[in-house]
N, C-alpha and C positions, 0 to 999 in steps of 0.2 A: 690132107696127108693120109696116105694109105695106112691102115691099121697095122700091117706087117712091118712098116718102116721102123718102128721103135720097139718091136717085140724083143730085141736083144736086151732091153732094159727090164724085161719081166722078172728075171731072177733077183735083180736089185729091188724091184717092187715087192716081191714075195718076202725077201729078207727084211725089208723095212716094216712090212705089216707084222712079221713075226716079232721084230724088236718092239713094235708098239704094243703087241699083246704081252710081251714079257714086262714091259714098262708098267702096263696096267696091273698085272699081277703083283709086281713089287710094290706099287703104290697102295694097293688094298691091304697088304700085310706090313706096311711100313710102320716102324715105331717112330714116334715124334721125337725129333732131335732138338737140341738147343738152336735158337735162331741164328741166322747169318746176320750179324749186326751191321746195318748200314747207317742208321741214324736213330736216335732215341724215339721209341714209339712207332717206328716204321719198318721194323725188321720182318722178314718172312721166315716161317719155320721151314724145316727140311721137307715136311709133307706138303706144304703149300707150293714150294719151289718144284717139287717133283710133279705135282698136279699140273702146273703150268708147262713143264717140259712135256708131259704126256699129251696135253692138248696141242702143243706146238707140233709134235711129231704126227699127231693125227691129221693136222692141216697139211703137213708136208707129204704124208702118204696119199691124201686126197689129190693133191696137185700132181704127184707122180703117176697115180692111177689114170688121171685124165690125160696126161702127156703120153703114157704108154699106149693107151687105147684110142688115141687120136680124137679126143673130145675138145680140143682147144681151138675150135673155129671161133671166128669173131662173133661177138655178141655175148649172150648170157653165159654160156659155158666158159668162154675165155675170161670173163670177169670173175667167175667163181675160182678158176684155176689160179689166176694172178693174185686175187685177194687171199686165197688160201696160203700161198707161199709167203706173202707179206705178213699174214697173221702168224705164221710159224716163227719167222724171224722176230717179230714183235713180242711174242710170248717168251722167247728165250731172253730177250733184252729185259722185259718187265720182271722176270723172275730174279734178276740180279741187281736191279736198281729201283726199288719200290718207294720212291718219294711221292708226296702228295702235292698237286698243283694248288688245291684249295681244300679247306677243312669243312666248310659248310656251303654247299654239299661236298662230300668227300670225293674228290676226283684225282685219280692217279695220273702222273705225268704220262705214263705209257698210253693211257686211254686218250688223253688230250692230244698226244702225238699221233696215235693211230687213226683218229677220226678223219683228219684231212688226207692222210696217206691212202686209206681205204677208199674214201670218196673219190680221190684222184684216180685210183686204180680202176674203179668201176666205170667212171665216166669215159676214160680213154679206151677201155676195152669194148664198151658198147658202141661208142662213136669214135672210130679211129681218126676221123677228119672233123674236128669240132669247128663250130662257127666262131665269129668274133667274140660274142658274149661268153661262150663256153670257154674260149681260150683265156679270157680275162679271169674267169672263175677258177680255172686250173692254176693260173699263175698265183692267184690269191691263196689257193690251197697250199701251194709250195711255200709261200711266205709264212703262212700260219704255222705249218709244220716246223719251219726253220726257227721261228720265234719261240715256239714251245721247247724245241731242242736246245736252243741257246739258254733259255731260262732254266731248263733242267740241268744243264752243264754247270750252272753257278751253284747248285746245291752240293753239299758235302756228301760224297760217296766214295767208292773205292778208287775211281780214276782221279788223278790230279785235275784240278779245274782247267789249268792251261792246256792240258792234252785234250780234254773233252771239247773245249772251245775250238781248238785247232781242227780237230776231226769234223766237228759240226760245220765250221766255216768252209772247209774244203769240199765236203759232200754237198752242203747247202748251196754254195756258189755254183758248183757244177750242175746241180739240179735246176737252178734258176736259168742258167745259160741254155741247157738242153730243152727246157720247157719253152723258152723264147724261140728256139729253133724248131719247135714242134716235134722233137724226137722223144716222144712220150715213153716208148718202150725202153730207151736208154735211161730215162729218169727212174723208171721202176727198178731196173737192174742196179743203178747207182745207190738208190735208197736201201734196197735189200742188202747189197754188199756192205754198205757203210754200217747198217744195223748189225750185221753178223760180225764185222770186224770189231766193233766196240764190245759186242757180247763176248767174243773170244778173249779180249783183254780183261774184261770183268771176271771171267772164269779164272784166268791166270792169277789175278790179284786176290780173288776170294779164296781159292784153294791153293795156298802157297806151299805146294809140295810136288816133288817130281815122282809121281806115280803113274801107272798105266792109264787110269781113268782121266787124270788131268791132261796128260799129253795127248791122248786120243781125242778128247773133247776140244781142247784148244787148237790142236792141229787140224781136226776135221772142220771146225767152224772157220778157221783162218783160210784153209784151202778152198772151202766152199765160197768164201767171199772174194777170193782173188780174181777169178775170171769175171765175176759180176762187176768188179771195180775197173778191170782193165778193158772190157769190151766197149763201154761208152767212150773211153779215151782213145783206144787204138782201132776201134772198129772190129767187126767179126773176123775180117781177114788178118788182122794184126795179132790176134790171140792164138797161140798154138792150139791145134785141134785136140791135143791130148788133155788140155785143161778143161775144155768144154765137155769132152767125152767122159771124163772122170768126175764131173760135177755131182752126179747122183751117188757115186761111190763115196764121195766125201760126206754126204748126208748120212750114209750108213755108218761110216767111221765115227762121226760125231755122235750118232745115236748109241752106238756100242760104247763109246767113251762115257756118255752120261749114265748108262746102265752100270758100267764098272764103277763110276763115281758113287752111285747109290749103294752098291755092294761094299765098296771101301768104307763109306760112312757107316754102314750097318755094322761092319766088323769093328770099326773104331768105337761105335756106340756101345757094342757089347763089351769091349775091353774096358771102356770108361765106366760102364755100369758095374762090372766086376770090381774095378778098383774102388768105386764109390761104396759098394757093398762091403768090401773088405775094410775100407777106412771107417765106415760107420760102425762095423762090428768091433773094430779095435777101439774106436772112440767110446762105444758103449761099455766095453770091458774096462777102459780106463776110468770112466765115471763110476762104474760099479765098485771099483776098488776104493773109491773115496767114501769113507765111513762118516756120514753126516752126523751121526750121533756123537762123534768125537768133537764136533764144533761146540765151543763153550756156550753155555746157556746165557751167561751174562753178556751185556752189550759191550764187549771188549773191542778195542781198535784192531782192525784188519784180521778178524777171526776167520774170514773166508779166503785168505790168501792161498792156501793149498788148493782149494777148489778152482780158483782163477788160474793158477799155474797149470793144473790139469787141462783146463779149457784151452789155454794158449798153446799147450803142447800137442793136443790131440785133434782139435777142431780146425776149421779153415780160417780161423781168426787168430791173429798174432797177439792181439790185445784184448783183455777181458777185465771187467770190473763188476762188482756186485754192490748195488745200492739197496739198503734195507730201510724199512719204515721204522722210525724211532717212536717210543711211547709218547714223546712230547708232541707228536703230530707232524713232525718233519722227517727228513730223510738224512742218511749219512752214508759215506763210503765205507763199506765193511770188508772189502777185499779187492785186490787188483793184481794183475800180472802183465808184464810186457810194456808198461807205461813208464815214462820218465817222471822225475820228481815234480816238474812244473805242471804237467797234465794231471797228476794225482792230486796236487793241492788245489788246482782249479776245479776239478770235478767234485772234490770234497766240499769246497766252499759253495759251489752251485747246489749240491744236494742239501746242505744245511740251510740254505735260503729258501728251499722249495717246500711248499705245503701241498696237501691233497687237493686243495682248491685250485692252486696254480697248475698242477698236472692235469686236472680235469678241464680247465679252461683252455690250456694250450693244446689239447688234443694230441698228446705225445704218441699215443698208441693207435692212431687212426690210419696211418699210412702203411697198410699191410704189404709185405713183400711176398712171403710164402708161409703158410701155416700160421703160427702165432708170432712169427718174426716180423717186426716192423722196422721201418727206417725212421727213427725218432729225430725230429728237428728240435735241437736244444736251444735255438735262438730265442724263442719266446720266454724262456726261463732266465735269460742272461740280463745283466745290468749294463748300462753304458760303460765302455772301457773294460768289459769283462776280459779276464786273462784268456779264457777259452777263445774269444774272438781274435786275440793277438796271435795265438798259436794255431789259428784256423781249424779249430775242432768244433764245428757247428752241428754236426749230425753223427749219429752212430746207430748201428743196428741194435735192437733191444727186444728182449722177451720179458713180459711182465711176470712177476712172481706173485701169485694170488693164493688166497686161502679157500676153504670149502665154500664159503659164502660169496666168492668172487671179489672179496675186498682186496685192495692193493697192499701187498706186504713188502714190495720192493721191485727191483728190476735187474736184469742181467744185461749189461752194456757190452757190445762187441764192436771191435774196430780192427783195422789192419788186415783186410781180407786177402788171403792167399789166392793166387791165380785170379785176379779181378776180372780178367776177360771171360772167365767161365761163369755162367749164371749159377745162383744158389738153387739147389734142388732139395726135395723132401729129405733125401738121405743125409744131407748136410745139416738140416735143421732139427730133425726128429730127436737125435740124442740130446741136443741142448734143451729142447722143449721138455723132455722127460726129466732132465737134471733140474730145470727150473721148477717143475712140479714137485720134485723131491725136496728141494730147498723150501718151498712154500709149506709143504706138509710138515717138514721138520720144525720150522719156525713156529708154526701154529701149535704143534705138539709140545714144544718147549714152553711156550707161553701158558698153555693149559696146565702143564705139569707144575710150573711155578705157582700158579694159582691154587692148584690142588694141594700142594705141599703146605702153602701158607694157610689154607683152610683147615688142613689136618692139624697143624700146630695149634691154631686157635681153638679148634674143637677139643683137642687134648687138654689145653689149658682150661677150657670151660668145664670139662669134667672134673679136673683137679680143683678148680675154684669152688664148684658146688659142694664138694666134701669138706674142703678146708674152711670155707666161710662159716658153715654151720658149727664146726668144732671151735673156731676161734672167736666167734661173736660173743658167746657166753663168757669166756674168760676175759675178753676185752671189756665187757660191760662191768665185770667185777673190778678190774683194774681201774677203769675210769671212775667208778663210784668211790673206791677207796682214795684215789688221787684227789677227788674233789673234797673228801673229808679232811685229808691231810693239808689241803690249802687253807683250812681254817686256822691252823697253827701259825705262829709267827716264827721268823728267823730262817735258818737254813732249811728247815723242814718244808716251809712254804715254797721256797725256790725249787727244791727238788721235786715237790709235788707238781709244780707248774710244768717242769720238763717231762715228767711222767705222763701227765695229762695230754700235753701236746703230741708226744710221740704215739700215745695210744690212739688219739684221734686220727693221726696220720696213717696208722695201721688200718684203722677202720675205713678210711678213704680208699686205701689200696684194695682192701677186700671188696668194697662196693664196686670198684672199677673192674675187678676180676669177675664178679658175678655177671657183668655185662656180656662176657664171652659165652656164658652158659645160656642166658636168657635175654633176648633182645628187648630193649626198652620200647614201650608203646610209641608208635609213630602217628603223627598227625599230618598226613600228606595232603598236599594241594599244589596247584600250579604256582611256582615261585619264580620271580624274575632274577636271573643270575646277575644281570647288570646292576640292579639296585643292591643286591646282596654283596657283590664285590666292592661296590663303592662304599657301602656301609663298613665292610671289613677294613677298607683303607682308612676310613675315619677313626675307627676304633684303634687301629695299630699305628696311627700317624705319629704319636709321641715316641713310641719305641723306635720307629724307623728314623726319625730325626735324631734321636740320641745316638743311634748306631751309625749315623751319616750314610744312610742307604737311600738311593734314588728309586722311587716306586714308579713303574710304568704300567699302565693298564690299557690293554688293547682288546676291544670287544667288537665282534663282527656286527654288521648292520642287521636289523630285523632278527635279532637273536631270539629263538623261541624260549618259552618257559620250561622249567623242569618240574617233574612230579616228585616232590620231596617234602621232608619236615624242615621247615625254615630254620628253626633254632639249632637242630643238630648239624645241618650243613654249614651254618655259620660257625659252629664250634669246630668243625673240620677245617674250614678256611683259616680261622685264627690260629689253630694249632700248627698248620703247615707254614704259615707266615712266621710264627714264633720260632719254629725249627730253622727256617731259612735265616732269620736274624741271628740266631745263635751260631749257625755254621759260619757266617761271614765275620764273626769276631776274630777268627783265625786268619783272616786275609791280611796281607802285608800292609803296613802303614803307608799312606799315600796312594793306595790303589783305589780306583773308583769302585764303589759297591753298588750293585744294581740288582733289583728284584723286579722281574717282568712277569706280569700275569696276562695270559691270553685266553679268551673264551670264543669258541667257534662251534658251529654245528657240524656234525659228522653223521649223516644218515638219520636214523631215528634217535640219536643220542647227541649230547653236547660234551665237548671236551674243554676242560679248564686246566691250563698248564701254569704252574708256578716254577719259574726258572731263575736261578741266581748265578752269579759269577764267583761264588766262593770256592773252597777247596774240593767240594764234592763229597760224596758218601764214601766212607772207608770200605763198606761192603754193601752195595745196593740190594743184593739178594736178601739181606737180613734186616733191612730198615724197618719192616713191619712186624718183626719178631717181638713178642712180649719181653720186657726187661732187658732188651738190647739197647745199649746206649754207649756213646763214645765220650760222654762228658765226665768230668771229674766226680768223684764220689760225693753224694749229697746234693748235686745239682739237678738230679732227675732220676726217675726209676725206670724210664724206658717204656712207658705205657701209652704215651701220647699218640704216636702214629699207629700203634696197634689198635687203639680205640677208633681212630679215624678209619682204619681198614674195615673194622666191624660195621661202623655206621654206613660206609659207602656200600658194602656188600648187602646190608639190610635194605638199602634202597634199590637193589638190583643193578648197581653200577660196578665199576672197576677202578682201582687206584694202583699206580705203579710208580716206581722210583728208578731213575737212571742218571748216570754221570754223563755230562756233556763233554765234547772235545773242542779245544784242548783243556778247558777248565770250566768248572761249574757243575751244577746238578739241577735236576728237574723232578717235580712230582706232578703226575698227570692223573686227573680225575675225570672219569667218564660217568655221566648220569643220564638216565632215560628222559627223553623229552615228554612234556605233558601233551595230552590230546589237543588237537587243534580247536575243538569246541569246548574245552574245559574252562572252568571259571578262573579268570586271571586274578591273582592276589598281589596286592601291593605290599612290598616289603617295608616294614616299619623300621624306623631308626631305633638302634639299641644303645643302651648306655655302655660306657667303657667298662671293660672287665676289670675287676680289682687286681 
């Protein structure tokens, strides 16, 4: 073919190269957009699609350059020309339907489909009249490509399966027939046309909008495929010359359409980014208005409802719940918004059954989505027949609420995602992460403040006790002495002296107890087995438990380490806590089962011992450890028992807290430091019952 014969196509070639250059410039400056979702785990991002479009148009430009300058003689150059245009069509197809034929190794369907097509193209270009063996190989290549295409059509993607199979069957049967008739050029045209037709349909279904970019791309690819499909069926004389002459013009139109598509997506991306930024700013302002300091410091029911309402109103999630870590080592639902009653009850029940150990073993926070947001699978925490299973609430997005030492203080559960087809971005998650951090800091601050106030109250009492004890001890000694002298007399005077002596001794005992707040008693610390100590406590308190009709349940974790403590003083604390629990359940209604549960479990470098009962609970949990605070009738107690327990635990470097349980009951949680791993193990001896 003379070089001048196709020079009329030179302007089209120049324009196509210019468009390829524009495509390359846009690709380098392209912002990454959300993926075009084809199938879970197999989506391509906008930048990846654009790269495949750029490579496809580079192949198309190479083919057109060889066509314009007459380099398409049979042999090597013809093979390059034909393979280039086939690769261009395959690149466009692969950018819109990226499923994998196999995972190990990872092979895309488009690669598996392209291999026999390109091999067929090269063979028929180099040897236009193949021999018998080569013809069999070409026919096998067509069958291989057809099988891959049919298997590809069965995958779920944008095109309906029936339509994909129909197009594959029509093009494939035509290709097999033409190969049998040795019309190899027609086979290449049919495959290229079929690929472009399917690609144009994929573009139309992927970008469902009537914009200039979509119409130019779909129309250009469709018009490009039309003469390629008609020529093998009607012959070159049956196809209007205007269609063949405008074939390269359709390429330019399709290229322009894709460039416009890129620009349209960029504009849409900028608008979406502005909307996300505005929404994130408004969300941050909404959360800033929430004054977390107004959240009650006591463990009240649903104290975080206002925060959850703000999340449901301002974030991308319609449902929100806050789970907090309770002092007794479990969790509870502290606030919710957007959830119905059944879901709230089921979540609360799940939280109260859940312990730190269960959360750790279940790996709730291991499936990261973006930032600190995870997709929590709640199924490992459920029980058979769990109500959450019945309402199909198996997973939820979650953000852990942690303290300064990264200990788990709770979690923010999120569900009911708005616009679920849009992926979650950093702008959607960052305000929630900051809010979770604020909640964690506030809870930690409130716990520290409660401990500080309690310590200050006891320190003030210690200062008062130091002065009062010295002033009262001497007068009480005189009173006691004269009372003992009066007891030598007979009659009413003797009885009155007994009363005076007993009350004086009681006052002396109170003063001795007060002195403890000023000066700690000497400790004899050593590794102590909590298991033996708790079983000994049960033995000592068994008679009182049986008389009060209270069922005692002891749950001790396996391989429980020892604590570094004074055995006698910790035993005193346990007995006092049990005594208080027995007294509180006296007010339980008749006929109601009375239960005292004691749980001991490790928690990092400490051990937690929880005494929980199903009694009426504390009237005011914040004042349980205050000296002289008691809810009993006058004469039944002076309110120093738990205050002394508080002092003993603090002297051991531990913590003690009291909390009401929902819907009924109370718990006292004691945290003690664990003994060193190589410390001497001490056997707890049995003790006699207290008088």
